N, C-alpha and C positions, 0 to 999 in steps of 0.2 A: 324770509322763511327758509329759503334754500341754504343759506349760510348756517342756520341753526342745525339743520338736519346733517349737513356735512360735518360740522364740528362735533356732533354727538356720536358719530361712528367711531368705533375703536379700530385701530389698524389691526389687521390679522397678524398674529405672531407667525414668524417664518419658521417652518418646521426644520428641525435639525437634520442635516444631511446624514444619510445612512453611511455607516462605515463600509469599506470595501473588502475587509478581510474575509467575510463569509463567502463572497464570490470567488476570491482568489483561492482560499483553501478548499472550497467546494469543487471548483473546476479542477484544481490539481489532484484532489482526491478521486474525482471521476476518471481522470487520465490515468492515475496510478492503478485504480481498480481495473480499468480496461486493459492495461498492459498486463496486469496480473492474471486476469481471466483468460485473455487470448493466449498469453504465454503458456499457461498451464494446459489449455486445450490443445495447443500445438505440440506440447511435449508428450502427450499420450502416445501418438504413433511412434515418435522417436524412442520413447521408453520401451515400447513393445519390440521394436527392431533392435534396440540396444541389448535386450535380453539375449537375442540370438547372436549378437556380435561378441558376447563374452563367453562363447562356447569353450574356449581354452582355459577358463577359470573353473575352479572346483565348483560342483553343482550347489553345494550349500551356500557358498559366497554369492553365486549368481542369483540364487533364490532370495537371499537377504537383500541384495542390491535391487532386485525387482520390487520386492515388498517396500523397501525404503522409498524408492522412486514413486510408487503408486500412492503411498501414504503422504509423502511430501506434496505431491500434486493435488491430492484431495484437500489437504489442510490449507494450502495456499489458495486453492480455488474458493474454498469457504471463506477465507479471510478476504479475498477479493470481493465476494458478494457483500460481506459485512461492510467493507470500505465503500462500495458503491451506494448502498442504502443510506449509510450515515452521511456520506458526502452530499447526496441529494438533499437530505434533511438540513444540512448546513447551508446549502444553496438557498433553500426555502426559508431559512431562518427559523427553524423549528427547535425550540429549547430542548425537546426530548432527544434530539440527535447529537447534542454536544458531548454528553458523557460517553455514549457508544463510540463516537469518533475518536475520543482520547483513549478509551480502553482498547479500541482496535489498534491504534498506533503502538501502544505499549505491548499488546499481544504479538503484533506483527514483528516488532523489534526483537522481542525475546525469542520468538521462533526462528527468526533469521540468524540471530547470534548463536543460538544453540544447535540448530539443525544444519546450517551451511557447512561448518567444519566437518561434520559427519559425512555429508555428501562429497566434499572434496576428498576426504580420506577414501571413500568408496571408489571414486574415480581413479585414484592412483593405485588402488588394489586390483582393479579389474582391467586396467590398461595393459596391453601387451608390451613386450620388450622392444617392439619396433620403434626405432628412433623417430620416424615421421609421425607415428601415432602419438608419441610422447610430446613432441613439439606442438602438434595440433591441440593436445589437451592443455598444455601450458598457456598457449595463446588464448584458447577458449576461456580458461579460468581467469586470465588477466582481464579480458573484456568483461566477463561476468562480475568480477570483483569491482571494476570501475562503475558498472551500472549499479551494483549493490551499494556502493558508497553514496551515490546520488539518492537512492531510495532511503538509506539510513539517515542521511541529512534531512530529508523530508519528514521522516518519522520523528526524529528528535525535535525538529521545529514544531510539529503538531503538538507533541507532548508539552513542550515548554510554553507554547502560545496558549493552549487551552487551559493551562494551569494558572495563568495570570489572573489576579483578582479583578482587574479592569475588564477582562474578557468575560469572566464569570458574571460580573455585574450586568454587562450588556446582554448576555445570553438570557439572564433572568427576566429581561423585558420582552423577549420574543414570545410568540404564541406557542 
């Protein structure tokens, strides 16, 4: 009798292993968002003191520079929050987070490519003619551009990855 019971049992199907990309992209997104949020928060005092440092610049240019910096920080702080929320959704495999994550990457990429050259131009307009200050600016810009290249690579990767039909199909199975 035991043999019949044993033979009647159907083996349980083995569940398909979950893909790891949501964890990878979610964690990278949270790291990116943290850097963005902390970086923009740390830039507030620097920006305030920077305004006083450009005292030898015409007042209209100094005002434009200050307004640009404030708007830039607010915009990228908001984008950092957007990235954080959608990255957590990707980590939790929430289908409703996939589109915002991709749209965030497109928006962040466009903002970086459009606004960063303006910021660089402002930096050269407000820097004094002191050779040491100019060298420090160039070194700072070089480091900033290297970091920006890494960020741009991540953004392009997110856009391409989230556009793949295989990924869209998998996301459609999430809750």
